[in-house]
Legacy VTK file of the C-alpha trace (Angstrom):
# vtk DataFile Version 3.0
C-alpha trace
ASCII
DATASET POLYDATA
POINTS 66 float
11.536 -0.130 -15.789
12.769 -3.242 -17.595
13.367 -2.973 -21.332
12.184 -5.964 -23.334
14.559 -6.843 -26.138
12.712 -8.162 -29.166
14.064 -11.197 -30.936
15.746 -10.282 -34.258
14.171 -13.288 -36.029
10.635 -12.660 -34.692
9.294 -11.540 -38.066
9.981 -14.987 -39.523
7.128 -16.509 -37.531
4.832 -13.593 -38.434
5.562 -14.143 -42.152
5.130 -17.927 -41.903
1.627 -17.437 -40.506
0.638 -15.216 -43.449
2.490 -16.390 -46.566
1.282 -19.188 -48.857
3.251 -22.424 -48.461
4.846 -22.292 -51.902
6.595 -19.013 -50.983
7.711 -20.411 -47.633
9.151 -23.439 -49.435
11.108 -21.084 -51.703
12.894 -19.715 -48.629
11.077 -16.394 -48.181
10.625 -17.022 -44.438
13.626 -19.284 -43.860
15.178 -19.782 -40.419
18.214 -17.788 -39.323
21.653 -19.377 -38.902
21.963 -19.219 -35.106
20.263 -17.088 -32.451
23.482 -16.901 -30.409
25.259 -15.089 -33.255
22.785 -12.190 -32.958
22.798 -12.292 -29.099
19.290 -13.706 -28.805
17.860 -16.638 -26.872
16.659 -19.812 -28.530
12.984 -20.711 -28.337
12.944 -24.519 -28.188
10.323 -27.001 -29.362
10.115 -30.794 -29.295
11.169 -32.481 -32.538
10.972 -36.184 -31.635
10.993 -36.471 -27.804
14.804 -36.805 -27.969
15.829 -33.710 -29.917
15.036 -30.017 -29.435
14.852 -27.485 -32.258
14.749 -23.691 -32.212
11.726 -21.942 -33.743
13.896 -19.066 -34.988
17.109 -20.702 -36.238
18.438 -23.984 -37.626
20.035 -25.026 -34.329
19.107 -28.408 -32.859
20.223 -29.962 -29.585
20.008 -33.351 -27.970
17.774 -33.607 -24.935
14.697 -31.835 -23.640
15.167 -28.054 -23.746
11.528 -27.083 -24.354
LINES 1 67
66 0 1 2 3 4 5 6 7 8 9 10 11 12 13 14 15 16 17 18 19 20 21 22 23 24 25 26 27 28 29 30 31 32 33 34 35 36 37 38 39 40 41 42 43 44 45 46 47 48 49 50 51 52 53 54 55 56 57 58 59 60 61 62 63 64 65
């Protein structure tokens, strides 16, 4: 049986869906520093068709990773 490791920053997205924007803007549900530091995988999204950003941390990368 395969064990699924949960992402350590997963609660950030849960909080962002439920908190009012003014609390999010104060940094209550801010992104982590880097997923690799906590041995987790990045979850990429498209920023501008040239840059990829991670949903969980502040890391960005050039190119299409999503």
